[in-house]
Structure formats: structure tokens, C-alpha cells
C-alpha positions in Angstrom: 30.3 -16.7 -11.6 32.5 -15.0 -9.1 31.6 -11.7 -11.6 28.1 -12.2 -11.3 28.0 -12.6 -7.9 30.3 -9.7 -7.5 27.2 -7.7 -9.8 24.4 -8.7 -7.6 26.5 -8.1 -4.4 26.8 -4.4 -6.4 23.4 -4.3 -7.1 22.5 -5.1 -3.5 25.1 -2.6 -2.3 24.0 0.1 -4.8 19.7 -0.5 -3.8 20.6 -0.3 -0.2 22.9 3.1 -0.4 20.4 4.6 -2.4 17.7 4.1 0.5 20.4 5.6 3.2 21.1 8.5 0.9 17.1 9.0 0.6 16.8 9.1 4.1 19.7 11.3 5.3 19.4 14.0 2.4 18.5 17.9 3.4 15.8 17.5 1.6 14.0 14.5 3.5 15.1 15.3 6.9 14.2 18.9 6.5 11.3 18.9 9.0 14.4 17.1 12.1 14.2 21.0 13.2 11.3 21.9 14.1 9.8 17.9 15.0 8.9 18.9 18.4 8.9 16.0 21.4 4.8 15.9 21.9 4.1 16.3 18.4 2.7 12.2 18.0 1.1 13.1 14.5 4.6 14.1 13.7 6.5 11.3 15.4 3.8 8.6 13.1 4.7 10.6 10.0 8.7 9.9 10.5 7.9 6.4 11.9 6.2 5.6 8.7 8.4 7.1 6.1 11.1 4.9 7.2 9.6 1.8 7.7 8.5 2.6 4.3 12.2 2.7 3.1 13.3 -0.1 4.8 10.2 -2.6 3.8 11.2 -1.0 0.1 15.0 -2.1 0.4 13.8 -5.6 1.5 11.3 -5.9 -1.3 13.6 -5.6 -3.9 16.5 -7.6 -2.5 14.6 -10.0 -1.8 13.4 -10.4 -5.9 16.2 -12.9 -5.8 15.0 -15.4 -3.7 11.6 -16.0 -5.9 11.1 -18.2 -8.4 10.5 -15.8 -11.7 6.9 -15.7 -12.1 6.8 -14.5 -8.3 9.4 -11.3 -9.3 6.4 -8.7 -10.9 4.4 -9.4 -7.9 7.4 -9.0 -5.7 8.5 -5.4 -7.7 5.1 -4.4 -7.1 4.9 -4.5 -3.5 8.4 -2.7 -3.5 7.1 0.3 -5.8 4.1 0.5 -3.6 5.9 1.4 -0.4 8.8 3.4 -2.4 5.8 5.6 -3.9 4.5 5.9 -0.3 7.4 6.6 1.3 8.0 9.5 -0.9 4.7 10.8 -0.6 5.2 10.5 2.8 8.4 12.6 3.2 6.6 15.3 1.5 3.1 14.4 4.2 5.6 15.1 7.1 7.1 18.4 5.8 3.6 19.8 5.4 2.5 18.8 8.7 5.4 19.8 10.9 5.4 23.0 9.3 2.2 24.1 9.1 0.2 21.3 11.7 -2.4 21.1 8.5 -4.1 17.5 6.9 -1.8 16.5 3.6 -4.5 15.6 2.0 -3.2 16.5 -1.7 -0.6 14.1 -1.1 -2.1 11.6 0.8 -4.5 11.1 -2.4 -2.0 11.1 -4.9 -0.2 8.8 -2.8 -3.5 6.5 -3.4 -4.0 7.1 -6.7 -0.8 5.2 -7.7 -0.7 2.9 -4.9 -4.4 1.6 -4.5 -4.5 0.3 -7.5 -0.6 -1.0 -7.8 -1.9 -2.8 -4.5 -5.4 -4.4 -6.8 -3.0 -5.6 -8.8 -1.2 -7.7 -7.0 -4.6 -9.8 -6.8 -4.5 -10.7 -10.4 -0.7 -11.3 -10.4 -1.1 -13.8 -7.6 -3.6 -15.7 -9.4 -1.8 -15.0 -12.6 1.3 -17.4 -11.2 -1.0 -19.7 -11.2 -3.1 -20.1 -13.5 -4.7 -17.7 -16.8 -6.8 -14.8 -15.3 -9.4 -13.4 -17.8 -8.7 -9.8 -18.1 -11.6 -8.7 -16.8 -10.8 -9.3 -13.5 -8.1 -6.5 -14.0 -10.3 -4.1 -14.8 -12.9 -4.8 -12.7 -10.4 -4.1 -9.5 -9.5 -1.1 -11.1 -12.8 0.4 -11.8 -13.5 -0.6 -7.8 -10.6 1.0 -6.8 -11.1 4.8 -9.0 -14.4 5.2 -8.0 -13.8 4.6 -4.0 -10.4 7.3 -4.7 -12.0 9.4 -6.3 -15.8 9.7 -4.0 -13.0 9.9 -1.1 -11.2 13.3 -2.3 -13.9 15.0 -3.6 -16.0 15.4 0.1 -11.9 15.5 1.6 -11.5 18.6 -0.9 -14.4 19.3 -0.5 -15.8 19.8 -4.2 -18.9 17.2 -3.2 -20.6 17.6 0.2 -19.3 15.1 2.5 -22.2 12.3 2.7 -23.0 11.8 -1.2 -18.4 11.5 -1.7 -19.1 9.0 1.2 -21.7 6.7 0.2 -19.7 6.9 -3.8 -16.6 5.9 -2.2 -18.3 2.9 0.1 -20.2 1.8 -3.2 -16.4 1.5 -4.9 -14.6 -0.8 -2.0 -18.2 -2.7 -1.6 -17.7 -3.3 -6.0 -14.1 -4.4 -4.7 -15.0 -6.5 -2.1 -17.7 -8.8 -4.1 -15.2 -9.2 -6.8 -12.7 -10.4 -4.7 -14.9 -12.5 -2.7 -17.7 -13.4 -5.0 -16.9 -12.3 -7.9 -14.2 -14.3 -10.4 -11.4 -13.3 -8.6 -12.8 -15.4 -5.5 -13.7 -17.9 -7.7 -10.4 -18.2 -9.6 -8.7 -18.0 -6.1 -11.3 -21.1 -4.4 -11.0 -23.4 -7.4 -7.6 -23.3 -9.0 -5.0 -21.9 -6.0 -2.7 -24.1 -4.3 -3.0 -24.3 -0.8 -0.3 -21.3 0.0 -1.7 -19.2 -2.8 -4.9 -19.8 -1.6 -4.1 -19.1 2.1 -1.8 -15.7 0.8 -5.3 -14.9 -1.0 -7.8 -15.5 1.6 -4.9 -13.0 4.3 -4.8 -10.8 1.7 -8.7 -9.6 0.9 -9.0 -9.9 5.1 -7.1 -6.8 5.2 -8.8 -5.2 2.2 -11.9 -5.9 4.2 -10.3 -5.1 7.8 -7.7 -2.9 7.5 -9.0 -1.0 4.9 -12.5 -0.4 6.8 -10.1 2.2 8.8 -10.2 4.6 6.2 -13.8 4.9 6.2 -13.9 5.2 9.7 -11.2 7.7 9.9 -13.1 10.0 6.9 -16.2 9.2 9.5 -14.8 10.9 12.2 -13.4 13.4 10.7 -15.6 14.6 8.4 -19.2 13.3 9.5 -19.6 13.6 13.6 -20.0 17.4 13.4 -16.4 18.6 14.1 -14.7 20.6 11.6 -11.4 19.0 9.9 -9.4 20.9 11.9 -10.4 20.0 15.3 -10.2 16.0 14.5 -7.2 16.2 11.9 -4.9 14.5 14.7 -6.3 11.4 14.8 -7.5 11.7 11.6 -3.8 11.4 10.1 -2.9 8.9 13.1 -5.9 6.9 12.2 -4.4 7.1 8.2 -1.0 6.8 8.8 -1.5 3.5 10.8 -3.4 2.0 8.6 -1.3 2.5 5.6 1.6 0.4 8.3 -0.8 -2.1 7.4 -2.6 -2.4 3.7 1.0 -1.2 2.5 3.7 -3.1 4.3 2.1 -6.0 6.0 0.1 -6.2 2.4 3.5 -6.7 0.6 4.9 -9.2 3.0 1.8 -11.1 2.6 3.0 -11.4 -1.0 6.7 -12.0 -0.6 5.9 -14.8 1.9 3.4 -16.9 -0.3 6.1 -16.1 -3.0 9.0 -17.8 -1.3 7.2 -20.2 -0.2 6.0 -21.3 -3.5 9.2 -20.6 -5.0 11.0 -23.2 -2.7 8.5 -26.0 -2.9 9.2 -29.2 -4.4 7.2 -28.7 -7.7 8.4 -25.6 -8.3 12.1 -26.3 -7.8 11.7 -29.6 -10.2 
């Protein structure tokens, strides 16, 4: 017993040490010498990159508190913030060094993390009932259509309005699935109160929180101003959205996982 506790504590310390080393390594701290005190976009990149590291350590460590069926959900939450943190290390350096929007890094991040966020809807429902595989695939298809449309428009491979419409269609497909589609119906009919509350809050984030991204796209590309002249507002909007849509999203998963794991029915 003592040995297992010691191994657990050693594992926790190794996770904390890993992220502490990552945060202070010369590679990730390379832009500190050139970050200016009035560069609020650069500061926002730094704040969220540190917040993502902290969130990742928190989610991985908290896996020990939850029942086995919830561990995968917390692992995915930690992976989302970990992948995002690595990309934010590079994005903040691109911004501080060049003052240009790190579009490629941002979309590489989203192409990995946004599907993982969508998987969370499937995972929390799977923790309480059997969920058809079609729910998973519909969420994935909607996510990819949304992201590909956004990237084609921002990277200049498609004119901005058709790309915007394509991305909005993918987002609308996701909203239909989690509100009126099979995922929404399973939540309404089978989920216990804590899971139902978490699911409802998660889809509220996907509705309201994700609206920040098309708003950023609109003000950055569809108002007549050049992307370069609106880069500050665009990046601050996207950075603020990622705090809500990655960290807060994961905290909702953590809350329901702890609540359900500590319920009398689970502990029997």
C-alpha cells in the first residue's frame, strides 16, 4: 500500500515537473526578450499558454479522483489543453517576432483539439448509456466541415464569403446534432441530472462561446478592412475564445465526473 501511494505521488510529481520544465525551457521562453509591455496581443498569447499548462496538469492529476468510466473524458480534456499549449508556444513566438497572425499554427491546433472537444459529448453520454456510433461520426463530419471552411477562407484558398458559409454550415450541423439530433435526444431521455446539466452547459458553450470565432472571422475578413489591419482584434478575440472553449469546457467535464463518481449509486 505504501509503495503504491509512493508510486502515485511520484507520478504526480513527474507530471508537475514535466510541465514546469516545459514552461521554463529556452525554446518555449524564447520570445521573452522581445515581448513589449504594450503588446497586449503578445501578452494574451503568454497568459493563455500558461493557463493551458496549468489546466493540463490539473486534468491529468484529477483522473485519480473519478470513477473508471470518467477517466477517458478527463484524459481527453487534458490532451486538448496540452495540444493547445504546445501550439500556443509557437503562436506567441510568431506574433512577438513578426507581428503577423499565426494562422497555420492556429488551424493545426483546432484540427486536433476541436474534434477532441466534440468527442467529449459522445464520451459523457457513453459513460451513462449505450450511444450509437452515428453520433460520433456526425459530430466529426460537422467539425471538419466547419474547420476546413474557416481555413480555406483565412488562408486565401477560397474567397472569404463562400468559405464563411461553408464553415457556418458545419457549425449548424453540429448544433443540430447536440440540440435536436440523436445526441440531444439521448441526453434528454437517458442522462441523470448532473450529466444533463453538464451536457446542456457544454452545448451552450458550443453555441455562444463558439460564436466568437465567426465573429472574429467576420470582423477580420468581411468588413472591408485588411486582415493585417485587424490582426490585433482578431487574435485577442480568438485567444479569449480558446480560454472559454478549451479550459472552461474541460472544467465542466471535470465537475460532472467528480460529482458522478462521488454519488452514492457509483460508490456502491
